[in-house]
C-alpha positions as CSV (number, residue, x, y, z in Angstrom):
1,M,-16.8,-132.0,72.4
2,S,-14.2,-129.7,70.9
3,D,-10.7,-130.7,70.0
4,D,-9.4,-128.4,72.8
5,S,-11.6,-130.0,75.4
6,L,-10.6,-133.4,74.2
7,Q,-6.9,-132.6,74.5
8,T,-7.4,-131.1,78.0
9,S,-9.3,-134.1,79.3
10,A,-6.8,-136.5,77.8
11,G,-3.7,-134.7,79.1
12,D,-4.8,-133.6,82.6
13,P,-4.2,-136.3,85.2
14,S,-6.6,-134.5,87.5
15,S,-9.5,-134.8,85.1
16,S,-12.7,-136.2,86.5
17,S,-14.1,-139.6,85.7
18,T,-16.8,-137.8,83.7
19,G,-14.1,-136.4,81.5
20,S,-12.5,-139.8,81.0
21,Q,-15.9,-141.2,80.1
22,Q,-16.4,-138.5,77.6
23,L,-13.0,-139.2,76.1
24,N,-13.8,-142.9,75.8
25,N,-17.2,-142.2,74.2
26,T,-15.5,-139.9,71.7
27,L,-12.9,-142.4,70.7
28,S,-15.3,-145.2,70.5
29,G,-17.5,-143.1,68.2
30,R,-14.6,-142.7,65.8
31,E,-14.3,-146.5,65.5
32,Q,-17.8,-147.3,64.3
33,M,-16.7,-148.0,60.7
34,A,-16.1,-151.7,60.5
35,R,-13.0,-153.0,58.7
36,L,-13.4,-156.1,56.6
37,W,-9.8,-157.2,55.9
38,A,-9.4,-158.5,52.4
39,G,-5.8,-159.6,52.1
40,W,-6.7,-162.0,49.3
41,R,-7.1,-158.9,47.0
42,I,-3.4,-158.1,46.9
43,P,-2.3,-161.5,45.3
44,Y,-5.1,-161.0,42.8
45,I,-4.1,-157.5,41.9
46,L,-0.4,-158.5,41.7
47,A,-1.3,-161.6,39.7
48,E,0.2,-163.8,42.4
49,D,-1.1,-167.1,43.9
50,D,-3.7,-167.6,41.1
51,E,-3.9,-171.2,40.1
52,R,-5.2,-170.2,36.7
53,S,-2.1,-168.4,35.7
54,K,0.7,-170.3,37.4
55,G,3.7,-171.6,35.6
56,L,3.6,-169.1,32.7
57,A,6.0,-166.5,31.6
58,E,6.4,-163.6,34.1
59,N,5.9,-161.0,31.4
60,L,2.2,-161.9,31.0
61,T,-0.5,-160.0,32.7
62,L,-2.9,-161.8,35.0
63,F,-5.6,-162.0,32.3
64,E,-3.1,-163.1,29.6
65,G,-1.9,-165.9,31.9
66,I,-5.4,-167.1,32.5
67,E,-6.3,-167.1,28.8
68,Q,-3.1,-168.9,27.9
69,S,-3.1,-171.3,30.9
70,G,-4.4,-174.3,28.9
71,L,-6.8,-175.1,31.8
72,D,-10.3,-176.1,31.1
73,D,-12.7,-173.1,30.7
74,S,-14.7,-174.4,33.7
75,I,-11.6,-173.8,35.8
76,T,-10.6,-170.5,34.4
77,Y,-14.3,-169.3,34.1
78,I,-13.7,-168.2,30.5
79,L,-17.1,-167.8,28.9
80,W,-16.2,-167.1,25.3
81,R,-13.1,-166.9,23.0
82,G,-13.0,-164.8,19.8
83,E,-10.1,-164.3,17.5
84,H,-8.8,-161.3,19.4
85,C,-10.9,-161.1,22.6
86,F,-12.4,-163.2,25.2
87,A,-14.8,-163.0,28.2
88,L,-14.6,-164.5,31.7
89,L,-16.3,-164.1,35.0
90,N,-15.0,-161.6,37.5
91,A,-13.5,-163.6,40.3
92,Y,-14.7,-161.0,42.8
93,P,-18.1,-160.1,41.5
94,Y,-20.3,-157.2,42.5
95,T,-23.4,-159.2,41.6
96,S,-23.8,-162.8,40.4
97,G,-23.2,-162.9,36.7
98,H,-20.6,-160.1,36.7
99,L,-18.4,-160.8,33.7
100,M,-15.6,-159.0,31.8
101,V,-14.8,-158.7,28.1
102,L,-11.2,-158.0,27.2
103,P,-8.5,-158.3,24.5
104,K,-6.3,-161.4,24.5
105,K,-3.2,-159.2,24.2
106,A,-2.9,-156.8,27.0
107,A,-3.5,-153.1,26.4
108,V,-3.6,-150.3,29.0
109,N,-5.9,-148.0,27.1
110,I,-8.8,-148.6,24.7
111,E,-7.1,-146.3,22.2
112,D,-4.2,-148.8,22.1
113,L,-6.4,-151.4,20.4
114,D,-6.1,-152.1,16.7
115,P,-9.4,-151.7,14.7
116,A,-10.1,-155.5,14.5
117,T,-9.7,-156.0,18.3
118,F,-11.7,-152.9,19.0
119,Q,-14.6,-154.1,16.9
120,E,-14.5,-157.6,18.4
121,L,-14.3,-156.2,21.9
122,W,-17.6,-154.4,21.6
123,E,-19.2,-157.4,19.8
124,G,-18.1,-159.4,22.9
125,V,-19.7,-156.8,25.1
126,R,-23.0,-157.0,23.1
127,M,-23.0,-160.8,23.5
128,G,-22.2,-160.6,27.2
129,I,-25.1,-158.2,27.8
130,T,-27.4,-160.5,25.7
131,A,-26.3,-163.6,27.9
132,V,-26.8,-161.7,31.2
133,K,-30.2,-160.5,30.2
134,A,-31.3,-163.9,28.9
135,E,-30.1,-165.8,32.0
136,Y,-30.6,-163.4,34.9
137,Q,-33.5,-161.3,33.6
138,P,-32.2,-158.2,35.6
139,D,-33.9,-154.9,35.9
140,G,-30.8,-153.2,34.4
141,V,-27.2,-153.8,33.3
142,N,-24.1,-151.9,34.2
143,M,-21.4,-151.8,31.5
144,G,-18.2,-149.8,31.7
145,M,-14.4,-149.5,32.2
146,N,-11.9,-148.3,34.8
147,L,-8.9,-147.1,32.9
148,G,-5.8,-146.6,35.1
149,R,-5.3,-147.3,38.8
150,A,-6.6,-143.9,39.9
151,S,-10.0,-144.8,38.3
152,G,-10.3,-147.9,40.4
153,A,-8.9,-150.5,38.0
154,G,-7.8,-153.6,39.9
155,V,-5.6,-154.8,36.9
156,P,-4.6,-151.5,35.3
157,D,-2.1,-153.1,32.8
158,H,-4.9,-155.0,30.9
159,M,-8.0,-153.0,30.1
160,H,-11.4,-154.8,30.3
161,V,-15.0,-154.0,30.1
162,H,-17.3,-154.9,33.0
163,V,-20.8,-156.2,32.4
164,L,-23.0,-157.0,35.4
165,P,-26.7,-157.5,36.0
166,R,-28.5,-155.1,38.4
167,W,-31.8,-155.3,40.2
168,S,-33.9,-152.6,41.8
169,G,-33.0,-152.6,45.5
170,D,-29.9,-154.7,45.1
171,T,-27.9,-152.0,46.9
172,N,-29.4,-152.6,50.4
173,F,-28.3,-152.0,53.9
174,L,-25.6,-154.6,53.7
175,T,-23.9,-152.8,50.9
176,S,-24.6,-149.2,52.1
177,I,-23.9,-149.7,55.8
178,A,-21.6,-152.7,56.1
179,E,-19.9,-152.2,52.7
180,A,-20.3,-155.9,52.0
181,R,-22.0,-157.9,49.3
182,A,-24.0,-161.2,49.7
183,L,-23.8,-163.3,46.6
184,P,-26.3,-166.1,46.3
185,E,-24.6,-168.1,43.6
186,S,-21.2,-169.8,43.2
187,L,-18.8,-168.8,40.4
188,S,-19.1,-172.3,38.9
189,D,-22.9,-172.0,38.8
190,S,-22.7,-168.5,37.2
191,W,-20.2,-169.8,34.6
192,S,-22.5,-172.7,33.7
193,R,-25.5,-170.4,33.3
194,L,-23.8,-167.7,31.2
195,R,-21.9,-170.2,29.1
196,S,-25.1,-171.9,28.1
197,A,-26.8,-168.6,27.4
198,W,-23.9,-167.1,25.4
199,P,-25.0,-166.2,21.8
200,T,-23.5,-168.4,19.1
């Protein structure tokens, strides 16, 4: 049905019931993409309502707040702490075992890091990949960064490197059609597994 015929059917009170049915079919066809409302994402992006970073100075980023919270690592899901960097689980993982390696002091861009932090960051990434491979035995590993909000960064004021295990066929109909992920493991279980597998 063309846009012109759609407009005519919709605006003409003398249209036949067949025309009305065609309009209903056309409109219903436009609504076949399901919406999964994820209002919990905004507090995470804005670093609000996160128990791991509450009560700290407002000038800290979400990740700085988590690292400096003083809470037990089993609560914050921190996997490793170095002198300049640390690693923690992604609270909204793409796959079980999805972790992030990042500097303790926030930096927007990777070129903002001093040499010592830069070196330790990539050592942390190497250790994270080692732990993921040892514990999950994946078919592959994704590793990368989203720098800046336009690139898809959820927390653009604190750069971080993603490390996540992948398996052949893990992008199935649920991801491709429903745009949803089914995660078979809790964050606490993922934390325990990766913490025990982390290289020393």
